[in-house]
Structure formats: structure tokens, C-alpha cells
C-alpha positions as CSV (number, residue, x, y, z in Angstrom):
1,X,25.7,-72.9,38.9
2,X,25.4,-69.2,38.3
3,X,24.4,-69.7,34.7
4,X,21.5,-72.1,35.8
5,X,20.3,-69.6,38.4
6,X,20.3,-66.7,36.0
7,X,18.7,-68.9,33.3
8,X,15.9,-69.8,35.6
9,X,15.3,-66.1,36.5
10,X,15.3,-65.3,32.8
11,X,12.8,-68.0,32.0
12,X,10.6,-66.7,34.8
13,X,10.5,-63.1,33.4
14,X,10.7,-64.2,29.8
15,X,7.2,-62.9,28.9
16,X,8.0,-59.4,30.2
17,X,9.0,-57.1,27.3
18,X,12.7,-56.0,27.3
19,X,13.4,-57.4,30.8
20,X,13.2,-61.0,29.4
21,X,15.7,-60.1,26.7
22,X,18.2,-58.5,29.1
23,X,18.1,-61.3,31.7
24,X,18.1,-63.9,28.9
25,X,21.3,-62.4,27.4
26,X,22.9,-62.4,30.8
27,X,22.1,-66.1,31.2
28,X,23.5,-67.0,27.8
29,X,26.7,-65.0,28.3
30,X,27.3,-66.6,31.8
31,X,26.5,-70.1,30.4
32,X,29.0,-69.7,27.5
33,X,31.6,-68.4,29.9
34,X,31.1,-71.3,32.2
35,X,31.5,-73.8,29.3
36,X,34.7,-72.2,28.3
37,X,36.0,-72.4,31.9
38,X,35.2,-76.1,32.0
39,X,32.6,-75.7,34.8
40,X,29.8,-78.4,35.0
41,X,28.6,-78.7,31.5
42,X,25.0,-79.7,32.3
43,X,24.3,-76.7,34.5
44,X,26.0,-74.2,32.2
45,X,24.2,-75.5,29.1
46,X,20.8,-75.6,30.8
47,X,21.3,-72.0,32.0
48,X,22.2,-70.9,28.5
49,X,19.2,-72.7,26.9
50,X,16.8,-71.2,29.4
51,X,18.3,-67.8,28.7
52,X,17.8,-68.3,24.9
53,X,14.2,-69.4,25.5
54,X,13.6,-66.3,27.6
55,X,15.0,-64.1,24.8
56,X,12.8,-65.6,22.2
57,X,9.7,-65.4,24.4
58,X,10.4,-61.8,25.4
59,X,10.9,-60.7,21.7
60,X,7.7,-62.5,20.7
61,X,5.7,-60.7,23.4
62,X,7.3,-57.4,22.5
63,X,6.4,-57.9,18.8
64,X,2.9,-58.9,19.7
65,X,2.3,-55.9,22.0
66,X,3.8,-53.5,19.3
67,X,1.5,-55.0,16.7
68,X,-1.5,-54.5,19.0
69,X,-0.6,-50.9,19.9
70,X,0.0,-50.1,16.2
71,X,-3.4,-51.6,15.4
72,X,-5.0,-49.6,18.1
73,X,-3.5,-46.4,16.8
74,X,-4.6,-47.1,13.3
75,X,-8.1,-47.9,14.3
76,X,-8.2,-44.7,16.4
77,X,-7.0,-42.6,13.5
78,X,-9.7,-44.1,11.3
79,X,-12.4,-43.7,13.9
80,X,-11.5,-40.1,14.5
81,X,-11.4,-39.3,10.8
82,X,-14.9,-40.8,10.4
83,X,-16.2,-38.9,13.4
84,X,-14.8,-35.6,12.1
85,X,-16.4,-36.3,8.7
86,X,-19.8,-37.0,10.3
87,X,-19.5,-33.8,12.3
88,X,-18.6,-31.7,9.2
89,X,-21.7,-33.2,7.4
90,X,-23.9,-32.4,10.4
91,X,-22.5,-28.8,10.5
92,X,-23.4,-28.4,6.8
93,X,-26.9,-29.7,7.4
94,X,-27.4,-27.3,10.3
95,X,-26.2,-24.4,8.3
96,X,-28.6,-25.3,5.5
97,X,-31.5,-25.5,8.0
98,X,-30.8,-21.9,9.1
99,X,-31.8,-20.7,5.7
100,X,-35.1,-22.6,5.6
101,X,-38.1,-20.3,5.9
102,X,-39.7,-20.8,9.3
103,X,-43.4,-21.7,9.5
104,X,-45.9,-19.4,11.2
105,X,-46.3,-20.3,14.8
106,X,-48.5,-19.1,17.6
107,X,-46.7,-17.0,20.2
108,X,-46.3,-18.7,23.5
109,X,-49.0,-17.8,26.1
110,X,-46.6,-18.0,29.0
111,X,-43.0,-16.9,28.6
112,X,-42.2,-18.6,31.9
113,X,-42.5,-22.0,30.2
114,X,-39.3,-21.4,28.3
115,X,-36.2,-23.1,29.9
116,X,-34.0,-20.9,31.9
117,X,-30.6,-20.2,30.5
118,X,-27.7,-19.5,32.8
119,X,-25.9,-16.4,31.3
120,X,-22.9,-17.1,33.6
121,X,-22.3,-20.6,32.4
122,X,-18.9,-20.8,30.7
123,X,-18.8,-22.6,27.3
124,X,-16.7,-25.8,27.2
125,X,-13.4,-25.1,25.3
126,X,-13.0,-26.6,21.9
127,X,-9.9,-28.6,22.9
128,X,-11.9,-30.1,25.8
129,X,-14.7,-31.3,23.5
130,X,-12.2,-32.7,21.0
131,X,-10.4,-34.6,23.8
132,X,-13.8,-35.9,25.0
133,X,-14.7,-37.2,21.5
134,X,-11.4,-39.0,21.2
135,X,-11.8,-40.5,24.7
136,X,-15.3,-41.8,23.8
137,X,-13.8,-43.6,20.7
138,X,-10.9,-45.0,22.7
139,X,-13.2,-46.2,25.5
140,X,-16.3,-47.5,23.6
141,X,-14.8,-48.6,20.3
142,X,-11.3,-49.7,21.3
143,X,-11.9,-51.0,24.9
144,X,-9.0,-49.0,26.4
145,X,-8.5,-48.2,30.2
146,X,-8.7,-44.8,31.8
147,X,-5.0,-44.6,32.3
148,X,-4.2,-45.7,28.7
149,X,-6.7,-43.2,27.3
150,X,-5.2,-40.4,29.3
151,X,-1.7,-41.3,28.1
152,X,-2.9,-41.4,24.5
153,X,-4.7,-38.1,24.8
154,X,-1.7,-36.2,26.2
155,X,1.0,-38.0,24.1
156,X,2.6,-36.0,21.3
157,X,2.2,-39.2,19.2
158,X,-1.5,-39.3,20.1
159,X,-3.9,-36.3,20.4
160,X,-1.5,-33.9,22.0
161,X,-4.2,-32.6,24.4
162,X,-3.4,-30.6,27.5
163,X,-3.5,-32.4,30.8
164,X,-6.5,-30.4,31.8
165,X,-8.4,-31.3,28.6
166,X,-7.4,-35.0,29.0
167,X,-8.6,-35.1,32.6
168,X,-11.9,-33.4,31.6
169,X,-12.4,-36.1,29.0
170,X,-11.6,-38.9,31.4
171,X,-14.0,-37.5,34.1
172,X,-16.8,-36.9,31.5
173,X,-16.7,-39.9,29.2
174,X,-19.2,-42.7,29.8
175,X,-17.7,-46.1,29.7
176,X,-17.8,-49.6,31.4
177,X,-14.2,-50.0,32.4
178,X,-14.7,-53.5,33.7
179,X,-16.2,-54.6,30.4
180,X,-13.2,-53.0,28.6
181,X,-10.8,-55.0,30.8
182,X,-12.7,-58.2,30.0
183,X,-12.7,-57.5,26.2
184,X,-8.9,-56.8,26.4
185,X,-8.3,-60.0,28.3
186,X,-10.2,-62.0,25.7
187,X,-8.1,-60.4,23.0
188,X,-4.9,-61.5,24.9
189,X,-6.2,-65.0,25.2
190,X,-7.6,-65.5,21.7
191,X,-5.1,-63.6,19.6
192,X,-1.9,-63.8,21.6
193,X,-2.4,-67.2,23.3
194,X,-1.5,-65.9,26.8
195,X,-1.9,-67.9,30.0
196,X,-4.2,-66.5,32.7
197,X,-1.2,-65.3,34.8
198,X,0.3,-63.6,31.7
199,X,-3.1,-62.0,30.9
200,X,-3.5,-60.6,34.4
201,X,0.0,-59.2,34.4
202,X,-0.5,-57.7,30.9
203,X,-3.8,-56.1,32.0
204,X,-2.3,-54.2,34.9
205,X,1.1,-53.2,33.5
206,X,1.6,-49.7,32.2
207,X,3.1,-51.3,29.0
208,X,-0.1,-53.2,28.5
209,X,-3.7,-52.5,29.3
210,X,-3.0,-50.3,32.4
211,X,-6.2,-51.3,34.0
212,X,-6.8,-51.1,37.8
213,X,-6.4,-54.3,39.9
214,X,-10.1,-54.4,40.5
215,X,-10.9,-54.2,36.8
216,X,-8.3,-57.0,36.1
217,X,-9.9,-59.1,38.8
218,X,-13.3,-58.7,37.2
219,X,-11.9,-59.6,33.7
220,X,-10.2,-62.8,35.0
221,X,-13.3,-63.9,37.0
222,X,-15.5,-63.5,33.8
223,X,-13.0,-64.6,31.2
224,X,-14.5,-68.0,30.5
225,X,-18.2,-66.8,30.7
């Protein structure tokens, strides 16, 4: 009986990475032990089979998520490299324009027309602007959530930005987070064949999209539009 109960629990959490494998293994071990002790064969065998299914499902979801995260990282590196190349090209163009001979212009009649410049305004640190550029790519090209972007920015495997620079980027970047949640939900449905319940769980878990509950609700309400 214990094997069946654990097997049912394993089947219920089978689509959760790692957890499904652990509970599934427990169900298989208890089921095999029950068979050896000549306990009711049907219950023990059913528990072991459910545990095996949970293991396979959990491993499949884990592989799918790993592939998705790896693809996200690869696209991010490519996008950042392209952005840096475009910025370098723009800097070269700006430097060339500085050496262009200016045309004669009439002096301004009223100096008060010139925009006021605040001499006390502190310039934005370079690491802050770098974090903001990366956050813009993650948000508007890769449909990531606020929390996922923050983690990627401060991660030593990501941008390695300081928490202050990452928070500045999150507070400053312009993005439609609900639209990002919807795009991610469509990806889960179309490329990973997840059910609506699995999609919702994956959207809000820290191991998945890490969107807010409100953003996940919006995505699920508009998934079939």
C-alpha cells in the first residue's frame, strides 16, 4: 500500500524538476521491496510503475528547461555582442564627426534659449549603463521576467553586475512584463507541449519564468487569443 501511495505522489509531482526524480525513485524502491516481501503484487507493481513514469517525466522536463535556459544564454551572448559592435561603430562615427569642419552659423540672439544644464547632476556609472543595456535585451528580445533578469544580471555566470547596478537596470528598463509572460507561456505550450496547469506552475516558479502571479494570470487568460 505504501508503494502505491508514494507512487501516486510521485506521479503528481512528476513534472517538477529534481523533485519528481527523488519521489519517483522512492516509489520504485518501495515497490520493489514490497514485491520481495510478497505484499499485494498489484499495489506494489502499480506504485513502482507510477514512480518510473514520474522519473521519466521529471527528467524530460529538466532536460527541456536546461535546453531552454542554454538557448536563452546563447541568444543573450549573441545579442550583447551585436549591441557592443553597434556601439563601437557609433563611437567611431562620432569621433570622425568631431574632426569635420563646422559650418559658419549665426550667433544666437538670446543665450537664454539654450537648455539649462544641471552642473550638480551626477553621471550614470558605466556599469549601471552596461546592466541597463543587458536588461533591455533580456526584456525586449528574450521575454524574460523582472526577477529572472535581475538574477541573470548579478549571476557570476551572467553579467556579474553589482546588486545596485542590476536594480537600477530593472527600475529603468522599459518593458511589457505581462506580454513577456504571455510569450513565455506560448513557448511552453508550443515547444514543450505543457498543459495549462504545468504552464502556470512553470511561469511562476523560480526555476522557470519567475513571473509574478498577476503576470501569469494575464498570460493564461490570453494564451489562446
